[in-house]
C-alpha positions in Angstrom: -13.7 -11.2 132.6 -10.4 -12.8 131.6 -9.6 -15.9 129.7 -6.3 -17.8 130.2 -4.3 -17.6 127.0 -4.0 -20.9 125.2 -0.5 -21.4 123.7 -0.8 -23.9 120.8 2.8 -25.2 121.1 3.2 -28.7 119.9 4.5 -31.2 122.4 7.3 -33.5 121.3 6.1 -36.9 120.0 8.8 -38.6 122.1 8.6 -37.6 125.7 11.7 -37.1 127.9 11.4 -39.9 130.5 12.9 -39.7 134.0 16.2 -41.3 134.7 15.5 -44.0 137.2 17.8 -46.3 139.1 17.6 -50.1 138.4 15.8 -52.4 140.8 17.8 -55.4 141.9 16.9 -56.6 145.4 13.4 -58.0 144.7 14.9 -59.9 141.7 17.4 -61.6 143.9 14.9 -62.9 146.4 13.2 -66.3 146.6 9.7 -65.8 145.2 8.4 -69.3 145.5 5.2 -68.3 147.4 4.1 -65.4 145.2 1.1 -67.2 143.7 -0.4 -67.7 147.2 -1.4 -64.1 147.9 -4.1 -61.9 146.6 -4.9 -59.1 149.1 -3.5 -57.0 151.9 -3.1 -59.0 155.1 -2.7 -62.3 153.4 -0.1 -64.6 155.1 2.0 -67.5 153.8 3.3 -70.0 156.3 6.7 -71.2 155.3 7.6 -74.6 156.8 11.2 -75.7 157.1 12.7 -78.9 158.6 15.6 -79.4 160.9 18.7 -81.3 160.0 18.6 -85.1 159.6 20.8 -86.9 162.2 23.6 -89.1 160.8 24.5 -92.0 163.0 27.0 -94.9 163.0 25.9 -98.3 161.7 27.3 -101.7 162.8 26.4 -104.7 160.8 24.1 -107.2 162.6 23.9 -105.1 165.8 22.5 -101.6 165.1 18.8 -101.2 165.6 17.5 -98.5 163.4 14.8 -96.2 164.7 13.6 -93.4 162.4 13.6 -90.0 164.0 10.7 -87.6 163.9 11.7 -84.6 161.9 11.6 -81.2 163.7 9.8 -78.5 161.8 9.3 -74.8 162.2 7.2 -72.2 160.6 7.8 -68.6 159.6 5.1 -66.3 158.5 5.4 -64.1 155.4 2.7 -61.3 155.7 1.6 -59.1 152.9 1.8 -55.9 155.0 3.1 -53.3 152.5 0.7 -51.4 150.3 1.6 -48.6 147.9 -0.5 -46.8 145.3 -0.3 -44.3 142.5 -2.9 -42.1 140.9 -2.5 -39.5 138.2 -4.5 -37.8 135.5 -3.9 -36.4 132.0 -5.9 -33.4 131.1 -7.7 -33.6 127.8 -6.2 -30.4 126.6 -2.7 -31.6 127.4 -3.3 -34.9 125.7 -4.4 -33.1 122.5 -1.2 -31.1 122.4 0.9 -34.3 122.0 1.2 -35.8 118.5 0.7 -39.3 120.0 -1.6 -38.6 122.9 -1.2 -42.1 124.1 2.5 -41.6 124.7 1.9 -39.2 127.6 -0.1 -41.8 129.5 2.4 -44.6 128.6 5.3 -42.7 129.9 3.5 -41.8 133.1 2.5 -45.5 133.6 6.1 -46.6 133.2 7.2 -44.1 135.7 4.5 -45.1 138.2 5.6 -48.8 137.8 9.2 -47.8 138.4 8.2 -45.8 141.6 6.4 -48.9 143.0 9.4 -51.1 142.3 11.8 -48.5 143.8 9.9 -48.4 147.1 9.9 -52.2 147.3 13.6 -52.4 146.4 14.6 -49.9 149.0 12.6 -51.6 151.7 13.9 -55.1 151.0 17.6 -53.9 150.9 17.1 -52.2 154.3 15.7 -55.5 155.8 18.6 -57.5 154.3 21.1 -55.2 156.1 19.2 -54.8 159.4 18.1 -58.4 159.8 21.1 -60.3 158.5 23.2 -62.4 161.0 25.3 -59.9 163.0 28.2 -62.4 163.0 28.4 -61.8 159.2 28.9 -58.1 159.5 32.5 -57.0 158.6 32.1 -53.6 160.2 33.1 -50.1 159.0 35.7 -50.1 156.1 37.3 -47.5 154.0 37.7 -48.9 150.5 40.8 -47.9 148.6 43.2 -47.3 151.6 45.8 -49.6 153.2 44.9 -53.2 152.8 41.1 -52.6 152.3 40.7 -53.5 148.7 37.3 -53.6 146.9 37.8 -57.1 145.5 39.3 -58.5 148.8 36.3 -57.2 150.7 34.0 -59.2 148.4 36.1 -62.2 149.0 35.8 -61.7 152.8 32.0 -61.5 152.5 32.1 -64.8 150.5 34.1 -66.4 153.3 31.4 -65.4 155.8 28.8 -67.2 153.6 31.2 -70.3 153.3 31.5 -70.5 157.1 27.7 -70.7 157.3 27.4 -73.5 154.6 25.5 -71.2 152.2 25.3 -72.8 148.8 27.9 -71.3 146.3 25.5 -71.6 143.4 23.1 -68.6 143.3 25.1 -66.2 145.4 25.1 -62.5 144.7 26.6 -59.2 146.0 25.0 -55.8 145.8 27.3 -52.8 145.5 26.8 -49.0 145.1 28.1 -47.3 141.9 31.2 -45.9 143.5 32.2 -49.4 144.7 31.8 -50.6 141.1 34.3 -48.0 140.1 36.9 -49.4 142.5 36.4 -52.9 141.2 37.0 -51.7 137.6 40.4 -50.4 138.7 41.4 -53.7 140.3 44.2 -55.7 138.7 42.2 -58.9 139.3 40.0 -57.8 136.5 42.1 -55.8 134.1 45.3 -57.8 133.9 43.9 -61.1 132.6 40.8 -63.0 131.6 38.9 -64.5 128.7 37.9 -62.5 125.7 34.4 -62.4 127.1 35.8 -61.0 130.4 37.8 -58.3 128.5 34.7 -57.4 126.5 32.7 -56.9 129.7 35.4 -54.6 131.0 35.5 -52.5 127.9 31.7 -52.0 128.4 32.1 -51.1 132.0 30.4 -54.3 133.3 31.7 -56.6 136.0 29.4 -59.6 136.1 30.9 -61.7 138.8 33.6 -61.8 141.5 34.6 -64.2 144.2 32.0 -66.7 143.0 29.1 -64.2 143.3 27.0 -62.3 140.8 27.7 -58.6 141.1 24.9 -56.1 140.8 24.8 -52.4 141.3 22.1 -50.4 143.2 21.6 -46.8 144.2 19.1 -48.0 146.9 21.6 -49.6 149.4 21.1 -48.4 153.0 23.7 -46.2 154.6 24.9 -45.8 158.2 25.8 -42.2 157.6 26.3 -39.7 154.7 28.7 -40.9 152.1 28.6 -44.5 153.3 26.9 -47.6 151.9 26.4 -51.1 153.0 27.6 -53.7 150.6 25.4 -56.8 150.9 26.2 -60.3 149.9 23.8 -63.3 150.1 21.8 -66.0 148.6 18.2 -66.1 147.3 17.3 -68.7 150.0 17.9 -66.0 152.6 15.0 -63.7 151.6 11.5 -64.5 150.5 9.5 -61.9 148.6 5.9 -61.9 147.3 3.9 -59.2 145.5 0.7 -58.6 143.8 -0.6 -55.7 141.6 -4.0 -55.8 143.2 -5.7 -53.4 141.0 -5.1 -50.9 138.1 -8.1 -48.9 137.1 -8.7 -46.2 134.5 -11.5 -43.7 135.0 -12.8 -40.2 134.2 -12.8 -37.9 137.3 -16.0 -36.0 137.8 -14.2 -32.8 138.8 -12.2 -32.4 135.6 -11.9 -33.2 131.9 -9.2 -35.8 132.0 -8.3 -39.4 131.9 -7.0 -40.8 135.2 -5.4 -44.1 136.3 -4.8 -45.5 139.8 -3.1 -48.7 140.9 -2.4 -50.6 144.1 0.8 -52.6 144.7 0.8 -55.2 147.6 3.9 -56.9 148.8 5.7 -58.5 151.7 9.1 -60.1 152.5 10.7 -62.2 155.1 14.3 -62.8 156.0 14.1 -66.5 156.3 17.7 -67.4 156.7 19.7 -64.5 158.3 22.9 -66.5 158.2 22.7 -66.5 154.4 23.3 -62.7 154.4 26.5 -60.8 155.0 27.4 -57.1 154.8 30.1 -54.5 155.2 29.7 -50.8 156.0 31.8 -49.1 153.3 33.0 -45.6 152.4 35.2 -44.6 149.5 38.7 -43.3 150.2 
């Protein structure tokens, strides 16, 4: 009869956490209806009205008749469900100076994983369901007249042409695109002291009237390429619910376990409020 050798090595009190990319897409969406959901399959009906007609008025002759407003409904369905489940063996937990740290780090990583899945899904929908007339096509950034900053300006123009509000606009770029922007003279040759401090820290907060954010989850048309997506929060509605998080003791092992369920859904409500460009670095 053999017994597995127990090695009483002491685990570090501070655990090495995974390096995870930041979530941006879900934070840029309209989340006005989030409180209306509670379970898988829930739907939210979003009502919008048509434009009000503006007519000429002539004193003492115009007879005013109020028009009946046209309305339309879009349905946001909570149709996405993701879960996590993990356990920490009692022996493993006792080998850590602060045994609660092991569970805490795992929980943070699980929360990141849920957010990462949602972020990737929303970004894909932004690109695929945006107005095709707002797509700039395939571009190679850094060659000829295709400049990283000018491309963002062109995306902003597409939004202007569709009367998208200027306040609240954003543009999501991949890390390599961020590098091209940092090399651009529009940012390094002038600016306020705050602008220059941002540059020194490698941060570009805004360009062409849009908040600039960086994501590793942007969809790609092929290897090496990424879509750059510009838009407004009114263009996308998102809702989520952490339906359940439970801790329990599995019957088949001596361990503590945790499982959680994340429900969410999203709707591209105004495709004309989204624009994109299929980009690759020179």
